[in-house]
C-alpha positions, 0 to 999 in steps of 0.5 A: 943135549936131552931136553927131557926124559920120558916115562912110558910107564902106565899112568898109576905106576910112573908116579914114584920114578917121576919124582926121583927123575926130577930129583936129580934137576932134569925134566920128565914128560909122562906118556902112558903107553899102556893103559890098564882096565879092570874086567868087564866081563860078567863071566871074568869078574865072576871067575876072578870073584870064586879065585879070590874066594878060595885063595887059601886052596893054592900053596903060592900065588904069583904076581907077574906085575904091580898092575896085576897086584892092586887089581886082586887087592881092591877086590880082596879085604886081607892077604891070607895068613900064611899063604906064600907070594912069588913077584918077579922085581921090587917094583911087584914088593913095593906094591905088595908094600903099599897093601900092607903085606910086607916080609914081616908079615909073609912068605915073599919070594923075589929074584934075589939080585934085585937088578935080575927081576924077571921070570928066569931069576925068580925060577932060580929062587924058588924051591922048586922041588918043593913045589912039585904036586903043589898047586900055583896060582899065577895072577897076570893080564891078559895074554904074556909069557908062558915061560914061568908057568913053563919052569913050574909045570916042569918042576912037578907043580899044578899051575893056574891062571887069572887074568885080573885086568887087560891092557891096551894102546891108548887111543890117538887122540888129538891130545896124543897126537899133539904130544907126539908130535912135539917130543920127535921135535927133539931128543930125549931119553925114554924110559921103555920098560915094556916091549908091548908098549913101545910096539905100541907106540910104533903102532900109533906112530905108524897112524900118524905116518900115514895121515901125513903121509910121512915117514920121517915120523918113524925114522925120528922115533928111531933116533931116539935114545931108549933106555931099558931095563931088560935084554927082551925089550932091547931085543925088540928095540933093536928089531924095531931098527932103533939104534940108540938103545942103553941097557939097564938092570931091572928096577929103577935104580938102574934107570936112574944111573944110566940117567946120571951117567948121560952126557 
């Protein structure tokens, strides 16, 4: 029997999914495995301000995540009229809508299949020939894949980046340590929406393992059931020793369907 559903998204993004899981009658545990931090460096903040002031110079702005959207709109009074947007998933569409930007007042491109929310399917949805010679801005966190940028460049677009936020694995505080130890006493469904978050979790558990001198901590985690929305995360999980992984389509609907189908 599953004790609870563990949602590992950043804190600001976990609420809607937690509410939907609770509506299924399932207990929910929130365990953010990535923290989202605003830019603090003077040079970075100046670059962000300059980029936002010149958004109209671009032909397309692509946001890689809801976090990227929230960080930009926190500093932007209004979206420039007529400036097209591209996003990789339904979560980003919801984030745009929360800031008043929808299909009714902006041109928004996203993967045609909402269950395939990734860079590969966004490239398929974009009119790449029309982007030849055009200036495209990609708004993202620190690091990240270059697949989207490479695809746009291959189509002849001029690609620029701006870092809008930084990601970090949370510090192993006594409270977090207690939560992890308690969770690993039972079996749960863990919703993992980021390979980076999963690797961060094992980093935290490795610290616990060293402190306790007990390899069983990591083994108990590897025996948990993971629900993941993308094949890349499933591959990461397999490489990290997880044997019980359910791959769903992208988006919360797939995650909820997987939970409902569990025995």
